[in-house]
C-alpha positions in Angstrom: -1.3 2.0 21.2 -2.2 5.1 19.3 -4.6 2.8 16.9 -6.4 0.9 19.6 -9.9 -0.4 18.7 -9.2 0.9 14.8 -9.8 -1.6 12.2 -7.9 -1.5 8.7 -7.7 -3.1 5.1 -4.2 -3.4 3.7 -3.7 -4.3 0.4 -1.0 -6.7 -0.4 -0.1 -7.3 2.8 1.5 -10.9 3.2 5.1 -9.7 2.7 7.5 -6.7 1.9 6.4 -3.4 2.7 2.6 -4.5 3.2 3.7 -7.3 5.6 5.3 -4.4 7.7 2.3 -2.1 7.5 0.2 -4.8 8.8 2.6 -5.7 11.5 2.9 -1.9 12.6 -0.9 -1.2 12.4 -1.1 -4.4 14.7 1.5 -3.3 17.0 -0.3 -0.2 17.4 -3.7 -2.1 18.3 -5.3 -1.9 15.1 -7.1 -4.7 13.8 -6.3 -5.8 10.1 -7.9 -7.9 7.1 -4.9 -7.9 4.6 -5.2 -9.1 0.9 -2.6 -11.0 -1.0 -3.2 -12.9 -4.3 -1.0 -14.7 -7.1 -1.5 -15.4 -10.7 -1.0 -19.1 -10.4 -2.0 -22.0 -8.3 1.6 -22.7 -7.1 2.4 -19.3 -6.6 -0.9 -18.7 -4.7 0.2 -21.7 -2.1 3.3 -19.7 -1.1 1.4 -16.7 -0.8 -1.1 -18.4 1.1 1.6 -19.9 3.7 2.8 -16.2 4.3 -0.5 -15.1 4.9 -0.8 -17.4 7.7 2.3 -16.9 9.1 1.2 -13.3 9.5 -2.2 -14.1 11.2 -0.4 -16.6 13.3 2.3 -13.9 14.6 -0.1 -11.1 15.1 -3.4 -12.3 16.4 -3.8 -11.9 20.2 -6.6 -11.4 22.5 -6.7 -7.4 21.6 -5.9 -7.7 17.8 -7.4 -9.6 15.3 -5.5 -10.2 12.0 -7.0 -11.8 8.9 -5.6 -12.6 5.4 -8.3 -12.6 2.4 -7.4 -13.8 -1.2 -8.5 -11.0 -3.7 -7.4 -9.7 -7.0 -6.6 -6.1 -6.7 -7.8 -5.4 -10.1 -11.1 -6.2 -9.9 -13.9 -3.9 -8.1 -16.0 -7.2 -7.3 -13.1 -8.3 -5.3 -12.6 -5.1 -3.7 -16.1 -5.0 -2.4 -16.1 -8.3 -1.0 -13.1 -7.8 0.8 -14.9 -4.7 2.5 -17.7 -7.1 3.2 -15.2 -9.4 4.8 -13.7 -7.0 6.5 -17.2 -5.3 8.2 -18.2 -9.0 9.1 -14.8 -10.1 10.5 -13.8 -6.7 12.4 -17.4 -4.7 12.4 -16.0 -1.7 10.6 -13.4 -0.3 8.8 -11.7 2.9 9.8 -8.5 2.8 7.9 -7.5 1.9 4.1 -3.9 1.2 3.1 -3.6 0.8 -0.8 -0.3 -0.9 -0.9 -0.4 -3.7 -3.4 1.6 -3.0 -6.5 3.8 -5.1 -9.1 6.7 -4.3 -11.9 6.8 -5.2 -15.2 10.0 -3.1 -16.1 11.3 -2.8 -20.1 12.1 0.3 -22.1 8.8 1.5 -23.6 9.9 0.4 -27.1 10.2 -3.0 -25.8 7.4 -2.8 -23.3 4.0 -4.9 -24.5 0.2 -3.7 -24.3 -0.4 -6.3 -21.7 2.3 -5.4 -19.2 1.1 -1.8 -19.5 -2.1 -2.8 -18.6 -1.2 -5.1 -15.9 0.8 -2.9 -13.9 -2.1 0.1 -14.2 -4.6 -2.4 -13.6 -3.0 -3.9 -10.3 -1.1 -0.6 -9.3 -3.6 2.3 -9.8 -7.1 0.8 -10.5 -6.4 -1.1 -7.2 -6.4 2.3 -5.3 -9.8 3.1 -7.1 -11.4 -0.4 -6.4 -10.7 -0.2 -3.1 -11.5 3.4 -1.9 -14.8 3.6 -3.8 -15.6 0.0 -2.2 -14.9 1.5 1.3 -15.9 5.0 1.0 -19.5 4.6 1.8 -18.8 3.0 5.2 -16.2 5.8 5.9 -18.9 8.7 4.9 -21.8 7.2 6.8 -19.0 7.3 10.2 -17.8 10.3 9.3 -14.4 9.2 9.8 -11.6 7.6 7.7 -7.6 7.5 7.0 -6.6 6.2 3.4 -2.8 5.9 2.7 -1.8 5.0 -0.6 1.5 3.8 -1.5 2.9 5.5 -4.3 6.8 5.9 -5.0 9.4 8.4 -5.7 9.6 7.5 -9.0 6.1 8.6 -9.3 7.8 12.2 -8.4 10.6 12.0 -10.8 10.3 9.3 -13.5 12.4 6.5 -13.8 13.8 5.0 -17.5 12.8 1.6 -18.3 9.6 1.9 -16.0 6.9 3.9 -17.8 4.2 1.8 -16.6 5.1 1.5 -13.2 5.8 5.2 -13.2 2.5 6.0 -14.7 0.7 4.1 -11.9 2.7 5.5 -9.3 2.0 9.1 -10.7 -1.6 8.4 -11.1 -2.0 7.4 -7.4 -0.3 10.8 -6.3 -3.2 12.7 -8.7 -6.0 10.3 -7.2 -4.7 10.9 -3.8 -5.2 14.7 -4.1 -8.1 14.5 -5.7 -9.9 12.3 -3.2 -8.6 14.5 -0.4 -10.3 17.3 -1.5 -13.6 15.4 -2.1 -13.7 13.8 1.3 -12.2 16.3 3.3 -16.0 17.6 4.6 -16.3 14.1 5.9 -13.4 13.9 8.1 -11.4 11.6 5.9 -7.9 12.5 5.4 -6.6 10.9 1.9 -2.6 10.7 2.1 0.1 9.2 0.0 3.7 7.8 1.0 6.4 7.6 -1.7 9.1 5.4 -0.6 12.4 5.4 -2.3 14.7 2.3 -2.4 13.4 -0.1 0.1 15.0 -4.0 0.8 12.2 -5.9 -0.4 11.8 -8.6 -3.2 11.9 -5.9 -5.9 15.1 -4.4 -4.7 16.7 -8.0 -4.4 16.6 -8.3 -8.2 19.4 -5.5 -8.6 22.9 -6.2 -9.2 25.5 -5.1 -6.8 26.7 -2.6 -9.7 23.0 -1.1 -9.9 22.7 -1.1 -5.8 25.8 1.2 -5.9 24.8 3.4 -8.6 21.2 3.8 -7.1 23.1 4.6 -3.6 24.8 7.5 -5.2 21.3 9.1 -5.4 20.4 8.6 -1.8 22.3 11.3 0.5 21.9 8.7 3.6 23.8 6.3 1.5 21.7 3.3 2.4 18.3 1.7 1.3 15.7 1.8 3.8 13.4 -1.1 5.6 10.1 -1.8 5.3 9.6 -0.5 8.9 10.5 2.9 7.8 7.6 3.2 5.4 5.2 1.1 7.8 5.8 3.7 10.6 5.0 7.0 8.6 2.1 5.2 7.4 0.8 4.2 10.8 1.4 7.9 11.6 -1.1 9.0 8.6 -3.3 6.4 9.9 -3.6 8.0 13.4 -5.0 10.8 15.2 -1.7 12.4 15.3 -2.2 13.4 11.7 -5.6 14.8 11.6 -4.4 17.9 10.1 -2.5 16.5 7.2 -4.3 15.3 3.9 -3.8 15.4 0.3 -0.1 15.1 1.2 2.8 12.8 -0.4 5.6 12.0 2.1 8.7 10.6 0.6 10.6 7.9 2.3 13.8 7.9 0.8 16.8 9.0 2.5 16.7 12.0 0.9 16.6 10.8 -2.6 14.1 13.4 -3.5 14.3 17.2 -2.0 
């Protein structure tokens, strides 16, 4: 349990990669506050049920796990999340900026609203939560921040201009923040997943899956747990001399 007694915030932790990250951190002894959100009451009800399941499965005598409703695009919500974590956990040692959405379309057909929405949730959320938590990390002279980017933020992808821009922006923000906070004993890194079995990839047709598989040397999609294990490593003291890096978890897709 290499994260025993550590305390973390994970954004977008009720399902997919985020849920796997929460589970892995908890398995390693870390208490977690994870956020979730939905744009409608009906969808929020579903996310709340997912969040309660995560809490029930992971809470034990050593680890406390709490779900918290927060719009990732709002700085005020980020600050409230940090305040909640400080109250419930007694501190924040780790921040995992995982939350993300897609609104794919060719640029000619992409609306300004969909471009702004993806940038605000995927990229601005990293600014929001980092800014909200950083004073606490500086004061304690310790922190681990892991930002979830994507391989498409490195190589680009047709039909995803908004998503790619947000994920490439996360890489730039990661490197800048790593340089700003290094003297305060705060490590900032990014993980860039490739094709991972999540709700996003489940929407692909069989033909699309086969086409994408041609770009993956390992000839399979990854699992959320593959990403979560790398995140947990970067959050641990085993990674104390790693900062400002982007680690692809992609089956060899990007070399």
